[in-house]
C-alpha positions as CSV (number, residue, x, y, z in Angstrom):
1,M,-40.9,47.1,293.9
2,T,-39.9,48.1,297.4
3,Q,-41.0,51.4,298.7
4,V,-38.8,53.1,301.3
5,A,-40.7,55.3,303.7
6,R,-39.4,58.9,304.1
7,P,-37.9,59.4,307.5
8,P,-39.8,61.9,309.6
9,R,-38.3,65.4,309.7
10,S,-36.4,66.0,312.9
11,E,-37.0,68.9,315.2
12,S,-33.7,70.3,314.2
13,G,-34.7,70.2,310.6
14,R,-37.9,72.1,311.3
15,T,-36.0,74.6,313.3
16,S,-33.4,75.1,310.5
17,S,-36.2,75.5,307.9
18,G,-38.0,78.0,310.1
19,G,-34.9,79.9,310.6
20,L,-34.2,79.9,306.9
21,A,-37.8,81.2,306.2
22,A,-37.3,84.0,308.8
23,R,-33.9,85.0,307.2
24,V,-35.6,85.1,303.8
25,S,-38.4,87.2,305.1
26,L,-36.0,89.6,306.8
27,G,-33.9,89.7,303.6
28,K,-36.9,90.9,301.7
29,R,-37.6,93.6,304.3
30,F,-34.0,94.9,304.0
31,T,-33.5,94.5,300.3
32,P,-31.4,97.4,299.1
33,V,-33.4,100.1,297.2
34,S,-32.5,101.2,293.7
35,T,-30.3,104.2,292.9
36,E,-33.3,106.0,291.5
37,F,-35.1,105.6,294.9
38,L,-32.1,107.2,296.7
39,M,-31.8,110.0,294.2
40,I,-35.5,111.1,294.3
41,A,-35.8,110.6,298.1
42,S,-32.6,112.5,298.9
43,A,-33.4,115.4,296.5
44,A,-37.0,115.7,297.9
45,L,-35.8,115.7,301.6
46,M,-33.0,118.3,301.0
47,L,-35.2,120.6,298.9
48,T,-37.9,120.4,301.6
49,I,-35.5,121.3,304.4
50,F,-33.9,124.0,302.3
51,G,-37.3,125.4,301.6
52,L,-38.2,125.5,305.3
53,V,-35.1,127.5,306.1
54,M,-35.8,129.9,303.2
55,V,-39.4,130.3,304.1
56,L,-38.4,131.3,307.7
57,S,-35.9,133.8,306.3
58,A,-38.3,135.3,303.7
59,T,-41.4,135.6,306.0
60,S,-39.9,136.6,309.3
61,A,-39.3,140.3,308.5
62,T,-42.9,141.0,307.4
63,A,-44.3,139.0,310.3
64,V,-42.3,141.2,312.8
65,S,-43.5,144.4,311.1
66,K,-47.1,143.2,311.6
67,G,-46.5,142.3,315.2
68,E,-46.7,138.6,314.6
69,N,-44.5,135.7,315.6
70,P,-41.6,135.6,313.0
71,M,-41.7,131.8,313.2
72,D,-45.4,131.5,312.2
73,G,-44.8,131.1,308.4
74,A,-42.1,128.4,308.9
75,L,-44.1,126.6,311.5
76,R,-47.2,126.3,309.3
77,Q,-45.0,125.1,306.5
78,G,-43.3,122.7,308.9
79,I,-46.6,121.1,309.9
80,F,-47.2,120.1,306.3
81,A,-43.6,118.9,305.9
82,V,-44.0,116.7,309.1
83,L,-47.2,115.2,307.6
84,G,-45.9,114.9,304.0
85,I,-42.5,113.3,304.6
86,P,-43.7,110.2,306.5
87,L,-46.7,110.0,304.0
88,M,-44.2,110.0,301.1
89,F,-42.4,107.0,302.5
90,L,-45.7,105.3,303.4
91,I,-47.0,105.7,299.9
92,S,-43.6,104.4,298.6
93,R,-44.6,101.0,300.1
94,L,-47.9,100.8,298.2
95,P,-48.2,98.2,295.5
96,I,-48.6,99.3,291.9
97,A,-51.9,97.4,291.6
98,F,-53.4,99.6,294.4
99,L,-52.3,102.8,292.6
100,K,-53.9,101.6,289.4
101,R,-57.2,100.9,291.3
102,M,-57.1,104.4,292.8
103,A,-56.7,106.2,289.5
104,W,-60.5,106.8,288.8
105,P,-61.5,107.6,292.4
106,A,-58.5,110.0,292.8
107,L,-59.4,111.9,289.7
108,F,-63.0,112.5,290.4
109,G,-62.3,113.1,294.1
110,S,-59.9,115.8,293.1
111,I,-62.4,117.4,290.7
112,A,-65.0,117.4,293.4
113,L,-62.6,119.0,295.8
114,Q,-61.7,121.6,293.2
115,L,-65.4,122.4,292.7
116,L,-65.5,123.5,296.4
117,V,-63.8,126.7,295.4
118,F,-67.1,127.9,293.9
119,T,-68.9,127.3,297.2
120,P,-68.9,129.5,300.3
121,L,-65.7,127.6,301.3
122,G,-63.9,129.2,298.3
123,I,-61.5,132.1,298.7
124,E,-60.5,134.6,296.1
125,D,-57.0,136.2,296.1
126,G,-55.5,138.4,293.4
127,G,-58.4,137.8,291.0
128,N,-58.0,134.0,291.3
129,R,-60.6,131.8,293.0
130,N,-58.5,128.6,293.6
131,W,-58.4,128.1,297.4
132,I,-60.8,126.8,300.1
133,M,-60.7,127.4,303.8
134,I,-61.2,124.3,306.1
135,A,-60.7,124.3,309.8
136,G,-58.6,127.5,309.7
137,F,-56.2,126.1,307.0
138,T,-56.1,127.4,303.4
139,L,-56.0,124.5,300.8
140,Q,-55.4,124.6,297.1
141,P,-57.3,121.6,295.6
142,S,-55.8,122.0,292.1
143,E,-52.4,120.8,293.5
144,F,-53.9,117.3,294.1
145,L,-55.5,117.5,290.7
146,K,-52.1,117.4,289.0
147,L,-51.2,114.2,290.7
148,A,-54.6,112.6,290.1
149,L,-54.5,113.5,286.4
150,A,-51.1,111.9,285.8
151,L,-52.2,108.6,287.5
152,W,-55.5,108.6,285.7
153,V,-54.0,109.2,282.2
154,G,-51.4,106.5,282.9
155,Y,-54.1,104.0,283.8
156,V,-56.4,104.8,280.9
157,L,-53.6,104.6,278.3
158,L,-52.3,101.4,279.9
159,R,-55.7,99.7,279.0
160,K,-55.4,101.1,275.4
161,Q,-51.8,100.2,274.9
162,T,-52.4,98.2,271.7
163,M,-54.8,100.9,270.2
164,L,-52.7,104.0,270.5
165,G,-52.3,104.2,266.8
166,T,-55.9,105.3,266.3
167,W,-56.7,108.9,267.1
168,H,-60.1,108.4,268.8
169,Q,-58.7,105.7,271.1
170,V,-56.0,108.2,272.2
171,F,-58.3,111.2,272.6
172,I,-61.3,109.5,274.2
173,P,-61.7,109.7,277.1
174,V,-58.3,111.4,277.8
175,V,-59.0,114.7,276.1
176,P,-62.6,115.3,277.2
177,V,-62.0,114.3,280.9
178,G,-58.7,116.2,280.9
179,A,-60.4,119.3,279.5
180,L,-63.1,118.9,282.3
181,A,-60.4,118.8,285.0
182,I,-58.5,121.8,283.5
183,G,-61.7,123.7,283.0
184,T,-62.5,123.6,286.7
185,V,-59.2,125.4,287.3
186,I,-59.7,127.9,284.4
187,A,-63.1,128.7,285.8
188,G,-61.3,130.0,288.9
189,K,-59.1,132.2,286.6
190,D,-55.8,130.5,287.5
191,L,-54.0,130.4,284.2
192,G,-50.6,129.3,285.8
193,T,-52.0,126.1,287.3
194,A,-54.0,125.4,284.1
195,M,-50.8,125.6,282.1
196,V,-49.1,123.1,284.4
197,L,-52.1,120.7,284.0
198,V,-51.8,121.0,280.3
199,I,-48.1,120.1,280.3
200,V,-48.9,117.1,282.6
201,L,-51.5,115.9,280.1
202,L,-49.1,116.4,277.2
203,G,-46.3,114.7,279.1
204,C,-48.4,111.6,279.7
205,L,-49.3,111.4,276.0
206,F,-45.7,111.8,275.0
207,F,-44.3,109.1,277.2
208,S,-47.2,106.7,276.3
209,G,-45.6,106.4,272.9
210,V,-48.4,108.0,270.9
211,K,-47.4,108.5,267.3
212,L,-46.1,112.0,266.5
213,R,-48.9,112.9,264.1
214,L,-51.4,112.2,266.9
215,F,-49.4,114.0,269.5
216,I,-49.1,117.2,267.4
217,L,-52.9,117.9,267.5
218,P,-53.2,118.0,271.4
219,V,-50.1,120.3,271.5
220,L,-51.7,122.7,269.0
221,L,-55.0,122.6,270.9
222,G,-53.2,123.3,274.2
223,I,-51.3,126.3,272.6
224,V,-54.5,127.7,271.1
225,A,-56.3,127.4,274.4
226,V,-53.6,129.2,276.4
227,I,-53.4,132.0,273.8
228,A,-57.2,132.3,273.9
229,L,-57.2,132.6,277.7
230,A,-54.5,135.2,277.5
231,V,-56.2,137.3,274.8
232,T,-59.6,137.2,276.4
233,S,-58.3,138.7,279.7
234,P,-57.0,142.3,279.5
235,D,-55.3,141.8,282.9
236,R,-53.3,138.7,281.7
237,M,-52.6,140.3,278.3
238,R,-51.2,143.4,280.0
239,R,-48.9,141.4,282.2
240,I,-47.7,139.2,279.3
241,T,-46.9,142.1,277.0
242,A,-45.3,144.3,279.8
243,T,-41.8,145.4,279.0
244,C,-39.6,145.1,282.1
245,S,-36.3,145.9,280.5
246,D,-36.6,149.6,281.5
247,M,-38.3,151.4,284.4
248,S,-41.3,152.5,282.4
249,A,-43.6,150.0,284.1
250,Y,-41.8,149.9,287.5
251,T,-44.9,150.9,289.5
252,G,-47.2,148.7,287.5
253,D,-46.9,145.1,286.1
254,C,-43.1,145.0,286.3
255,Y,-42.7,145.8,290.0
256,Q,-42.3,142.2,291.1
257,S,-40.1,141.2,288.2
258,I,-37.8,144.2,288.7
259,H,-37.4,143.7,292.4
260,G,-36.8,140.0,291.8
261,I,-34.0,140.7,289.4
262,W,-32.5,143.3,291.8
263,G,-32.5,140.8,294.6
264,M,-30.7,138.2,292.4
265,A,-28.2,140.8,291.2
266,S,-27.3,142.1,294.7
267,G,-26.5,138.5,295.9
268,G,-23.5,138.2,293.6
269,I,-21.6,134.9,293.9
270,F,-21.7,134.2,297.6
271,G,-24.8,136.2,298.6
272,V,-25.3,138.8,301.4
273,G,-25.8,136.1,304.0
274,L,-28.7,134.0,305.2
275,G,-31.3,136.3,306.7
276,N,-29.8,139.5,305.4
277,S,-32.0,140.1,302.4
278,Q,-33.2,143.6,301.8
279,E,-35.9,142.8,299.3
280,K,-38.0,140.8,301.8
281,Y,-38.6,144.0,303.9
282,G,-41.8,144.8,302.0
283,W,-40.1,145.5,298.6
284,L,-40.6,142.1,297.0
285,P,-44.2,140.9,297.1
286,A,-44.7,137.1,297.5
287,A,-41.1,136.8,298.8
288,G,-41.9,133.5,300.5
289,N,-44.1,132.2,297.7
290,D,-43.6,132.6,294.0
291,F,-40.4,134.7,294.3
292,I,-38.6,132.7,297.0
293,F,-35.8,131.8,294.4
294,A,-35.0,135.5,294.3
295,I,-34.4,135.5,298.1
296,V,-32.2,132.4,297.6
297,G,-30.2,134.3,295.0
298,E,-29.9,137.4,297.2
299,E,-29.0,135.7,300.5
300,L,-27.0,132.7,299.2
301,G,-25.8,134.1,295.9
302,L,-25.0,132.1,292.7
303,I,-23.7,129.2,294.9
304,G,-27.1,128.8,296.6
305,C,-28.9,129.0,293.2
306,I,-26.6,126.3,291.8
307,V,-27.3,124.0,294.8
308,V,-31.1,124.4,294.2
309,L,-30.7,123.7,290.5
310,A,-28.4,120.7,291.2
311,L,-31.0,119.2,293.6
312,F,-33.8,119.6,291.0
313,T,-31.4,118.0,288.4
314,L,-30.8,115.1,290.7
315,F,-34.5,114.6,291.2
316,T,-35.2,114.8,287.4
317,V,-32.4,112.4,286.5
318,G,-33.7,109.8,289.0
319,A,-37.3,110.1,287.7
320,F,-36.2,109.8,284.1
321,H,-34.3,106.7,284.9
322,I,-37.5,105.2,286.1
323,I,-39.2,106.1,282.9
324,R,-36.3,104.6,280.9
325,K,-35.9,101.3,282.8
326,T,-39.5,100.3,283.6
327,D,-41.3,97.7,281.5
328,D,-44.7,98.7,282.9
329,P,-46.6,101.2,280.6
330,F,-48.6,102.6,283.5
331,I,-45.4,103.4,285.4
332,R,-43.8,105.0,282.4
333,V,-46.8,107.2,281.6
334,A,-47.6,108.2,285.2
335,A,-44.0,108.8,286.1
336,G,-43.6,110.9,282.9
337,G,-46.5,113.1,283.9
338,L,-45.3,113.6,287.5
339,T,-41.8,114.4,286.4
340,V,-43.0,116.9,283.8
341,W,-45.2,118.5,286.5
342,I,-42.5,119.0,289.1
343,T,-39.6,119.8,286.8
344,G,-41.7,121.9,284.4
345,Q,-43.2,123.9,287.3
346,A,-39.7,124.5,288.7
347,V,-38.5,125.8,285.3
348,F,-41.6,128.1,285.0
349,N,-41.0,129.5,288.5
350,I,-37.3,130.2,288.0
351,G,-37.9,131.6,284.6
352,V,-40.4,134.1,286.0
353,V,-37.9,135.1,288.7
354,I,-35.0,135.7,286.3
355,G,-37.3,137.5,283.8
356,L,-37.7,135.0,281.0
357,F,-41.4,134.5,281.5
358,P,-44.2,136.9,282.7
359,V,-45.5,136.6,286.2
360,M,-47.8,133.5,286.3
361,G,-48.3,132.7,289.9
362,V,-46.6,129.3,289.8
363,P,-44.8,128.2,293.1
364,L,-41.4,126.6,293.2
365,P,-42.0,122.9,294.2
366,F,-40.8,121.8,297.6
367,M,-39.6,125.4,298.5
368,S,-42.4,128.0,298.1
369,Q,-44.6,128.7,301.1
370,G,-47.8,126.8,300.7
371,G,-48.7,123.7,302.7
372,T,-51.0,122.2,300.1
373,A,-48.4,122.5,297.3
374,L,-45.7,120.9,299.5
375,L,-48.0,118.1,300.6
376,A,-49.1,117.3,297.1
377,V,-45.5,117.3,295.7
378,L,-44.3,115.0,298.5
379,I,-47.2,112.6,297.8
380,A,-46.2,112.6,294.2
381,C,-42.6,111.8,295.2
382,G,-44.0,108.9,297.2
383,V,-45.7,107.6,294.1
384,L,-42.4,107.9,292.2
385,L,-40.6,106.1,295.0
386,S,-43.2,103.3,294.8
387,F,-42.4,103.1,291.0
388,A,-38.6,103.0,291.8
389,R,-39.1,100.0,294.1
390,T,-40.2,98.0,291.1
391,L,-36.8,98.4,289.5
392,K,-34.2,95.8,290.2
393,V,-31.1,96.9,292.0
394,P,-27.7,96.1,290.5
395,E,-27.0,93.3,293.1
396,A,-30.3,91.6,292.1
397,R,-29.5,91.9,288.4
398,A,-26.0,90.4,289.0
399,A,-27.5,87.6,291.0
400,E,-29.8,86.7,288.1
401,R,-27.0,86.7,285.6
402,T,-24.7,84.5,287.9
403,P,-25.9,80.9,288.3
404,S,-26.3,79.7,291.9
405,A,-23.5,77.6,293.3
406,G,-24.1,73.9,292.9
407,R,-26.8,74.3,290.3
408,G,-26.4,73.1,286.7
409,R,-22.8,71.9,287.4
410,V,-21.8,68.6,285.9
411,T,-19.0,66.7,287.6
412,R,-17.0,64.2,285.5
């Protein structure tokens, strides 16, 4: 049997192979992203920019009345936007395996940060002790706790995927550790944030595929806990039961709600014009924070409100597409928790402004003044974008269905 030696590869062959490898590497770098990636990223960027404009408009009047720079509020918010937007895209490049490994450290790191509110670093405002002061900046640790809780529950339920039909496998350690995290917020008397954490936990359980009979018990426990917190606090109970349909409580618990509705009503369809709000001149408390949607309605009218709602809808649809298309249980559960957090909090905030819910002190994601809240929600968007990168784009799916040229073809 005669062996034929393989001729040595020529330099041109090596060059051609190297060039092909370089083209393949560049092709991976510039692979088109999924539609879900574009939907979430574009909605997050537009809402953030929209929010900066509205924060400038809402806070400039009171700043001038105090003799301060009218740009101060927007500049402080802009610092966190400049930090958060690049960080969002940086996190979008992180592998899913890294996010899974960070689940436990992120949760306990966030709980430790939340416990700092009970140290001399803690700040109390409006009866809530939920902020810390570091290097002249006020931070709200509970915002990062929302993100960490969603990632942790997703990781824990991933490891128990085959045992979710048993109640104790579902509840332990999810419910005790979740209760610990929520308890640190409740200890600071922040019921609004605690409610958001509860819906994040319930959202993760729902998207994990837990059987309905096992899902009902945590829902009932969450409802009972919220009712108990409301009943045991005379201040909360008074605000919840306040009747704002007339002027009887105008100077009391309904002051904010009434002025918020007046601002929305005076805007009409097209608004009074950007910067021309009357309510922001000391009439509407928290005009740049929890009631910024009222300023949007007053200055930009129904059209501006519809734009905001459309952007949140775009974000929500993109996130739910990730949940629907992914095959990874961790991505499905964590993305479900993050989506419920951001969308649910937006619904709560807008519901408070239009009078559907009592005042709960929940900010509007991306738009309300508050650097920590903006930074946390942009980091959460970065995690969702990382999840979106795992989805196959239509071109890749079409390439998989279409056989490559010259392969598997039989010539007669």
